[in-house]
C-alpha positions as CSV (number, residue, x, y, z in Angstrom):
1,X,-19.2,2.6,-27.7
2,X,-20.5,0.5,-24.8
3,X,-17.7,1.6,-22.5
4,X,-18.0,5.3,-23.3
5,X,-21.8,5.5,-22.9
6,X,-21.7,3.6,-19.5
7,X,-19.2,6.2,-18.2
8,X,-21.2,9.2,-19.2
9,X,-24.4,7.6,-17.7
10,X,-22.7,7.1,-14.4
11,X,-21.0,10.5,-14.4
12,X,-24.3,12.1,-15.2
13,X,-25.8,10.7,-12.0
14,X,-22.9,10.9,-9.8
15,X,-20.8,13.9,-10.9
16,X,-23.1,16.7,-10.1
17,X,-22.5,16.3,-6.3
18,X,-19.1,14.5,-6.3
19,X,-17.0,17.4,-4.9
20,X,-19.3,18.9,-2.4
21,X,-21.4,17.8,0.6
22,X,-23.3,21.1,0.6
23,X,-26.8,19.6,-0.2
24,X,-30.0,18.7,1.3
25,X,-30.6,15.3,-0.5
26,X,-28.2,12.4,-0.8
27,X,-26.8,11.7,-4.2
28,X,-27.6,8.4,-5.9
29,X,-24.8,6.1,-6.7
30,X,-25.6,4.1,-9.9
31,X,-24.2,0.7,-9.5
32,X,-24.1,-1.5,-12.7
33,X,-24.5,-0.5,-16.3
34,X,-26.5,-1.8,-19.2
35,X,-24.5,-4.7,-20.7
36,X,-23.8,-5.1,-24.4
37,X,-23.1,-8.5,-25.8
38,X,-21.9,-9.4,-29.3
39,X,-23.0,-12.9,-30.4
40,X,-20.9,-14.5,-33.1
41,X,-22.3,-17.2,-35.4
42,X,-23.1,-17.7,-39.1
43,X,-24.7,-14.3,-38.9
44,X,-23.3,-11.5,-36.8
45,X,-25.9,-10.3,-34.3
46,X,-25.9,-7.4,-31.8
47,X,-28.1,-7.8,-28.8
48,X,-28.8,-5.5,-25.8
49,X,-29.4,-7.3,-22.6
50,X,-30.6,-4.9,-19.9
51,X,-29.6,-5.6,-16.3
52,X,-31.4,-4.0,-13.3
53,X,-29.8,-0.9,-11.8
54,X,-29.1,-0.8,-8.1
55,X,-29.6,2.7,-6.6
56,X,-28.4,3.4,-3.1
57,X,-28.3,6.8,-1.5
58,X,-24.5,7.7,-0.8
59,X,-22.4,10.8,-0.3
60,X,-18.7,11.2,-1.3
61,X,-17.1,13.5,1.3
62,X,-13.8,14.6,2.4
63,X,-12.7,14.9,6.1
64,X,-9.2,16.1,6.8
65,X,-6.7,14.5,4.4
66,X,-9.2,11.4,3.7
67,X,-12.1,10.9,1.5
68,X,-14.8,8.3,1.9
69,X,-18.1,7.0,0.6
70,X,-20.9,7.6,3.2
71,X,-24.0,5.4,3.6
72,X,-26.8,5.3,6.1
73,X,-27.1,1.9,7.7
74,X,-30.8,1.5,6.9
75,X,-30.0,1.8,3.2
76,X,-27.7,-1.1,3.2
77,X,-28.2,-4.9,3.3
78,X,-28.7,-6.1,6.9
79,X,-26.5,-9.2,6.2
80,X,-22.8,-8.2,6.7
81,X,-21.5,-10.3,3.7
82,X,-24.2,-8.9,1.4
83,X,-23.4,-5.3,2.7
84,X,-19.7,-5.8,2.1
85,X,-20.3,-7.0,-1.5
86,X,-22.2,-3.8,-2.2
87,X,-19.6,-1.6,-0.5
88,X,-16.7,-3.3,-2.4
89,X,-18.4,-2.9,-5.7
90,X,-19.3,0.7,-5.0
91,X,-15.6,1.6,-4.2
92,X,-14.4,-0.5,-7.1
93,X,-12.5,-3.3,-5.3
94,X,-11.0,-5.7,-5.9
95,X,-9.1,-4.2,-8.9
96,X,-6.2,-6.1,-10.2
97,X,-5.1,-2.9,-12.0
98,X,-4.9,-1.0,-8.7
99,X,-6.9,1.9,-10.2
100,X,-10.5,1.4,-8.8
101,X,-11.7,2.6,-12.2
102,X,-15.0,0.8,-12.0
103,X,-15.9,2.5,-8.7
104,X,-15.5,5.9,-6.8
105,X,-12.4,4.8,-4.8
106,X,-9.2,6.9,-5.3
107,X,-6.9,3.9,-5.4
108,X,-4.9,5.2,-2.4
109,X,-5.1,4.2,1.3
110,X,-6.6,7.6,2.1
111,X,-9.3,7.6,-0.5
112,X,-10.3,3.9,-0.4
113,X,-12.7,4.2,2.5
114,X,-16.4,3.6,3.4
115,X,-18.4,5.0,6.3
116,X,-21.8,3.6,7.6
117,X,-23.7,6.1,9.8
118,X,-26.8,5.3,12.0
119,X,-28.6,6.7,14.9
120,X,-27.1,5.7,18.3
121,X,-28.8,3.8,21.0
122,X,-29.7,5.9,24.1
123,X,-27.2,3.9,26.3
124,X,-24.2,5.2,24.4
125,X,-25.0,8.9,25.1
126,X,-24.2,9.7,21.5
127,X,-26.1,11.1,18.5
128,X,-24.8,8.7,15.8
129,X,-22.8,5.6,15.4
130,X,-19.8,5.7,13.1
131,X,-18.7,2.4,11.4
132,X,-15.5,2.7,9.4
133,X,-14.3,0.3,6.7
134,X,-10.8,0.5,5.1
135,X,-11.2,-1.0,1.7
136,X,-8.2,-2.9,0.2
137,X,-7.7,-2.0,-3.4
138,X,-6.5,-5.3,-5.0
139,X,-8.2,-7.7,-2.6
140,X,-11.9,-8.3,-1.8
141,X,-11.4,-7.1,1.7
142,X,-12.9,-4.4,4.1
143,X,-10.9,-4.0,7.3
144,X,-13.1,-3.0,10.2
145,X,-10.5,-3.3,12.9
146,X,-9.5,0.3,13.1
147,X,-11.0,3.8,12.8
148,X,-10.3,7.0,10.7
149,X,-9.8,10.1,12.7
150,X,-9.9,12.4,9.6
151,X,-13.4,11.2,8.5
152,X,-14.8,12.0,11.9
153,X,-15.2,15.5,10.7
154,X,-17.2,14.3,7.6
155,X,-19.4,12.1,9.9
156,X,-20.4,15.1,12.0
157,X,-21.3,17.1,8.9
158,X,-23.0,14.3,7.2
159,X,-25.1,13.5,10.4
160,X,-26.3,17.2,10.6
161,X,-27.1,17.5,6.9
162,X,-29.1,14.2,6.9
163,X,-31.0,15.3,10.0
164,X,-29.8,12.5,12.1
165,X,-28.9,14.8,15.0
166,X,-31.4,16.5,17.1
167,X,-30.3,20.2,17.3
168,X,-31.6,22.6,20.0
169,X,-33.7,25.3,18.6
170,X,-31.4,28.0,20.1
171,X,-28.6,26.6,17.9
172,X,-30.6,26.9,14.7
173,X,-30.5,30.7,14.6
174,X,-27.6,32.4,13.0
175,X,-23.9,31.3,13.2
176,X,-23.5,28.7,15.9
177,X,-21.1,25.9,17.0
178,X,-23.3,22.7,17.2
179,X,-21.8,19.7,19.2
180,X,-22.2,16.2,17.8
181,X,-21.6,13.2,19.9
182,X,-20.3,10.2,17.9
183,X,-20.0,6.5,18.9
184,X,-17.1,5.0,17.1
185,X,-18.4,1.4,16.5
186,X,-15.0,-0.2,15.6
187,X,-13.1,1.1,18.6
188,X,-16.1,1.5,21.0
189,X,-14.9,5.0,21.9
190,X,-16.7,8.2,22.1
191,X,-15.8,11.3,20.0
192,X,-17.2,14.8,20.2
193,X,-17.1,17.1,17.1
194,X,-17.8,20.9,17.2
195,X,-19.4,21.9,14.0
196,X,-19.7,25.5,12.7
197,X,-23.3,25.9,11.5
198,X,-25.4,28.7,9.9
199,X,-29.1,28.2,10.9
200,X,-28.4,24.7,11.9
201,X,-26.7,23.7,8.6
202,X,-22.9,23.0,8.4
203,X,-20.8,25.7,6.9
204,X,-18.7,24.5,4.1
205,X,-16.6,27.5,3.1
206,X,-13.9,29.1,5.1
207,X,-10.2,30.0,5.2
208,X,-8.8,27.3,7.5
209,X,-6.1,25.2,5.9
210,X,-4.5,21.9,6.6
211,X,-1.4,20.4,5.1
212,X,-2.1,18.0,2.3
213,X,-5.4,19.7,1.2
214,X,-5.2,22.3,-1.7
215,X,-8.2,24.3,-0.8
216,X,-9.3,26.0,2.5
217,X,-12.3,24.9,4.4
218,X,-14.0,25.3,7.8
219,X,-12.1,24.4,11.0
220,X,-13.7,21.7,13.1
221,X,-12.6,20.8,16.5
222,X,-12.6,17.1,17.4
223,X,-12.3,15.6,20.8
224,X,-11.2,11.9,21.1
225,X,-12.2,10.9,24.6
226,X,-9.9,8.2,26.2
227,X,-8.7,7.0,22.8
228,X,-5.9,4.6,24.3
229,X,-6.2,0.9,23.8
230,X,-9.1,1.1,21.3
231,X,-7.8,-2.1,19.5
232,X,-5.5,-3.9,21.9
233,X,-6.9,-2.6,25.3
234,X,-3.6,-0.8,26.1
235,X,-2.2,2.5,25.1
236,X,1.3,0.7,24.9
237,X,0.3,-2.7,23.8
238,X,3.7,-4.3,24.7
239,X,3.9,-2.5,27.9
240,X,7.2,-0.9,26.8
241,X,7.9,2.8,25.8
242,X,10.6,1.6,23.4
243,X,10.6,-1.8,21.6
244,X,13.3,-3.3,19.3
245,X,12.1,-4.7,15.9
246,X,14.6,-7.1,14.5
247,X,15.0,-9.2,11.3
248,X,14.3,-6.4,9.0
249,X,16.8,-6.0,6.1
250,X,20.5,-6.6,5.7
251,X,21.1,-2.8,5.6
252,X,18.9,-2.0,8.5
253,X,18.5,-5.3,10.5
254,X,16.8,-3.6,13.5
255,X,15.2,-0.4,14.8
256,X,13.9,1.0,17.9
257,X,10.2,1.8,17.8
258,X,7.4,2.9,20.0
259,X,4.1,1.0,19.6
260,X,1.1,3.0,20.3
261,X,-2.7,2.0,20.2
262,X,-4.5,5.3,20.2
263,X,-7.3,5.5,17.7
264,X,-5.3,3.3,15.3
265,X,-2.4,1.1,16.1
266,X,0.8,2.9,14.9
267,X,4.5,2.2,14.9
268,X,6.7,5.2,15.6
269,X,10.3,5.1,14.4
270,X,13.1,7.8,14.0
271,X,13.3,9.0,10.5
272,X,17.1,8.8,10.5
273,X,17.0,5.1,11.4
274,X,15.2,4.4,8.1
275,X,17.5,6.7,6.1
276,X,15.1,9.7,5.9
277,X,15.1,13.2,7.2
278,X,11.5,13.2,8.1
279,X,10.5,16.2,5.9
280,X,10.1,14.1,2.6
281,X,6.8,14.2,0.7
282,X,5.1,11.1,-0.7
283,X,6.4,11.8,-4.2
284,X,9.9,11.2,-2.8
285,X,9.2,8.3,-0.4
286,X,6.7,6.1,-2.5
287,X,9.0,5.4,-5.4
288,X,11.9,4.5,-3.2
289,X,11.5,0.7,-3.1
290,X,14.2,0.3,-0.4
291,X,12.5,2.6,2.0
292,X,9.0,1.2,1.3
293,X,10.2,-2.4,1.7
294,X,11.8,-1.5,5.0
295,X,8.7,0.4,6.2
296,X,6.5,-2.6,5.3
297,X,8.7,-4.9,7.3
298,X,8.7,-2.6,10.3
299,X,4.9,-2.3,10.0
300,X,4.5,-6.1,10.0
301,X,6.9,-6.7,12.8
302,X,5.0,-4.1,14.8
303,X,1.6,-5.7,14.1
304,X,2.9,-9.1,15.4
305,X,4.4,-7.6,18.6
306,X,1.2,-5.7,19.2
307,X,-0.8,-8.9,18.9
308,X,-2.7,-7.6,15.9
309,X,-1.4,-10.3,13.5
310,X,-0.3,-14.0,14.1
311,X,2.4,-13.7,11.5
312,X,4.3,-11.3,9.1
313,X,2.1,-12.6,6.4
314,X,-1.1,-12.1,8.3
315,X,-0.1,-8.6,8.9
316,X,-0.3,-7.9,5.2
317,X,-4.1,-8.5,5.2
318,X,-4.7,-5.6,7.6
319,X,-4.9,-2.3,5.5
320,X,-6.1,-0.2,8.4
321,X,-3.0,-0.9,10.6
């Protein structure tokens, strides 16, 4: 009874705005539930021990093929360690079952993300700051080393809906494209988003489709200005167009790869070199332990060669790479 009541309580507060960011007020995430303890002794006794609820404004939003939990910086603890404890708990990490049941995370790399938005300082020339955190599912870790390009679209819409952007009066009348300048805190790069708005409010319904998303939405154009070298300082961290990654598996001992740092560090390999066609979907690739193990080794080797990790074991602690 305790578990069922707790779930319904959280869903009542959270579910009404879970799937839409079309609103004027932030939803309230309810962290914590009333605990029920059973004390055993000579006489069985049932005792309710109330615990305080922590209510923090947050919004669950999709951008591109990613989803994340959005916060305003001012609503979170100023101490980074305290802030991360709140964010981990909200998403549901660490979860030894890999499900993030006790949080709002989706238990996949594209749905276990948090975003913290604040007004920019004048010297950046931007409207808002965008801090991205990639939350590990099984470990108490938030990786701030990279960014998420997909969620930039949601950052722009969130900033407009929360009145964090000063919009010209001429752009508040009718259907207009409103520019939002975003400072990406993790990579220290500027991004520009062009948001379709109706009377200054982002439009949420449209017929534009992207692969990987079931339903259509509104197109948003994003301009990544000078994205190269965001993490390592160089577009090609090793200085080579093609690198050779060795010591992989007995079946595939080495592969040629291009290591690129543009937005996020990425390792590019030919599909045929890892036994794929390049047209497979996740339902085919994810269960294939041979392929997944090989890709994990390629990823780790690439991280070491780019200087992002000191060792192969260290690379495993970097979910954003």
